C-alpha positions, 0 to 999 in steps of 0.5 A: 500499500502506498504512502499519501506522499507517494499520490501524485501532486495532480490526485492528491490535490483533487483529493484534497479538494474533494474532502478524501485525503487530509492536507495534514495526513499528507504533511505527516506522509511527507514528513515520515518519508523526510525521516526515513530517506533525507539522512541517506540523501541530504536533499532537504536541507532547512525545514519549517516543520511548525510552519508547515504544520499551521499551514496544513491545519488552515488548509484543511479548514478551509476545505471543511468550510468550502471555501475557495481553493487555490491550485497547490492548496495543501500541497507540501511544497519545496523551495530551491534554496537559490529563493528568498523564504520569509523566516526560512533559512536561505543560504544560497549555497553559500557560507556568506550566507551561511546564517541567512533568514530573509524576512519575507518570500520572494514574489515567486515563492509568495505566489506559491503560498498564495495558491495554498502551498505548504511551504515546507522546505529548502532543497540543496543546491551547489553554491549559487546554483554554479555547477552540475553537482549538488554540493556546496559548503554549508551543507554538504553533497546531495546523492542520487536516489538510485546510488548515494554516493553518486551526484543527482547533477545540479544546480537543481539537484536537491529539488529533483531527489525530493521529488524521485523519494516523493519527500515533497509533492512539488518542487521549485527549480532553475535553470540556466545552462542545465540546472533544471534539466540534467538534475530531472534526467539523473534522478528519473523525474520531470522538468521544464524550464519555460520561455522567459518570462514565463515565470518572472525572474525579478530576482536575476541581477542582470534582468536583460539577459534571459539565460536564467529561468525559474521552472516547474519540477515533478515526477510527471508532465502533469505534476510540472503543468500543475506547478507551472500554472501557479508559478506564471505570473505578469511582473514587470520587474521582469522586463521579459515578463507579459500578458503572453506568459498567460499562453500556459493552457489550464489543462494540457491539450491532448496531442495526436503524436502521429500529427507531430513532427520531430527532429531528432539529434544524437549530440546537437552536432555540437555536445561531447555524449559518452558512447555509452549514453550515444547508444542507449539514446539510439536504442531508446528512440527506436522504440518511439520513432514510430509514434510521429508523423515524422522523425529524421535525424537532424542537428541544429546549427548552433554555430560557435555556441561554446564561445559565446556560451562561455563569454556570456556566461562570464559576464553573468557571473561578474554582474552577479558576484565581482563584489563577492569576490573581492570582499569574500574571496575565501568564503566562495568555492572554485566554480563561482571564482572560476567564471567571474574570473573568466568574465573579467578576462573578457574585451568589449569586443568579445562580449560583443561578438558573442552578443552579435553570434548569440542573436544569429544562433537564436534566429537559426533556431527558430529557423529550423522549426519551420519544417518540424515541431520538436526536437528530441535529443538527451537531457545528459551526456554522461551517467551520473558519477560520484558526488566526490568528483567536482564535475566531468573532466573527460567524456571518452578520453576527450578532456573538458577544456572547462568545468561546464562542456560536458553540459553542453547538450543542455547549455547549447540550447540555453543559449537558443532560448527554447522552452524544454521538458525533461521526462524520464526514459528507463535506466541507462547502461549503467542502471541509473536513471536517463532522460530526454529533452523535449525542445521547441523555440521560444513561446513554444511552451504549450505545445513541447508540454502537450508532446512531453505529456503524450509522449510520457504516456507512451514511454510509460507503457514500456517497462524498458522506458517507464520513469524509473523508482528508487529503492525506498528499503534500500534508502532506509537502511 
C-alpha cells in the first residue's frame, strides 16, 4: 500500500478538494518519508515544520468550510535554496549567507503560498547554482536516490531528489545551462525550462539576459504543469514578463503524436556525449520513433555556441559576483571564482561578438522549426558520477576544456532560448536514470508540454522506458 506522499501532486490536490485526503495527513506522510530517506541523501536542507503544520491545519479548515481553494491547496512544496523564503533559512549554498533568514518571501514563493502551497522545506543546491553537482560548504553533498554515492547533478539537485523519493509533492527549480534539466534526468523525474518571462525572475541581477529562468519540477509532466500554472505571473520587474505568459493552458491539451514532426539529435551537432549514452539514446529512440508523423535525424546549426556561452556566462557572473569575489574570495567555491575571473578577462569586443553571434544562433534556431515541431535529444551527456568528483573532466578520453563543457547538451540549447521539457526514459547502461529533452523554440511552451505529456504516456507502456523508482528499503537502511 502506498503512502499519501506517493500520490501524484495532481491526484493529491484532487483528493484534497473532494475531502478525501487531509492536508494534515499528507504533510505527516511527507515528514515521515523525509525522516526515513533524507539522512541518506541530504536533499532537504532546511525545514519549517512548525509553520508547515500550521499551514496544513489551516488548509484543512478551509476545505471543510468550503472555501475557494488555490491550485496548490494543501500540497507540501519544496523551494530551491536560491529563492528567498520568509522566516526560513536561505543560504544560496554559500558560506557568505550560511545563517541568513529572510524577512519575507520573494515574489515567486509568495505566489505559491497564495495558491495554497504548504512551504515545507528548502532543497539543496551548489553555491549560487554554479555547477551541475549539488554540493556546497554549507550543507555538503546531495546523493542520487538510485545510488547515494553518486551525484544528482545540479543545480536543482535537491529538488529532483526530493521528488524522486516522494519527500515532497512538488518542488521549484531554476535553469541556466541545464540546472533544472540535468537533475531531472539523473533522478528520474520531470522538469520544464519555460520561455523567458513565463515564470518571472525579477531577482536576476542582470535582467536583460534571459538565460536564467525559474521553472517547475514534478514526478510527471502533469505535476510540473500544475506547479507551472501557479508560477505563471505578470511582473514587470522582469523585462521579459508579459501577458504572453498566460498562454500556458489550464489543462494539457491532447496531442496526436501521429501528427507531430520530430527532429532527433544525439548530440546537437556540438555536444560531447559518452558512447554509452549515445547507444542508449539511439536504442530508446527506436522504441518510440514510429509514433510520430515524421522523425528525421537532424542537428540544429548552433555555430560557435561554446565560445558564445562561455563569454556571456562569464559576463553574467561578473555582474552577479564581482563584488563578492573582491570582498569574500575565501568564502567562495571554485566554480564561482572560475566563472567570475573568466568573465573579467573578456574584452568589450569579445562581449559584442558573443551577443551578435547569439542573436544569429537564436534566429537560425527559430528557422530550424519551420519544418519540424519539436526537437528530441538526450538530457545529459554521461551517466551519474560520484559526487566526490566536482565535475566531469573527460568524456571517452576527450578532456573537457571547462568544468561546464559536459553540459553542452543542455547549455547549447539555453543559448537558443528554447522551451524545453525533460521526461524520464528508463535506466541507462549503468542502471541509473536516463532522461530525454523535448524542445521547441521560444514561445512554444504549450506545445512542448503537450508533446512531452503524450510521449510520457507512450514511454510508460514499455518497462524499458517507464519512469524508474528508487529502492526505498535500501535508502532507509
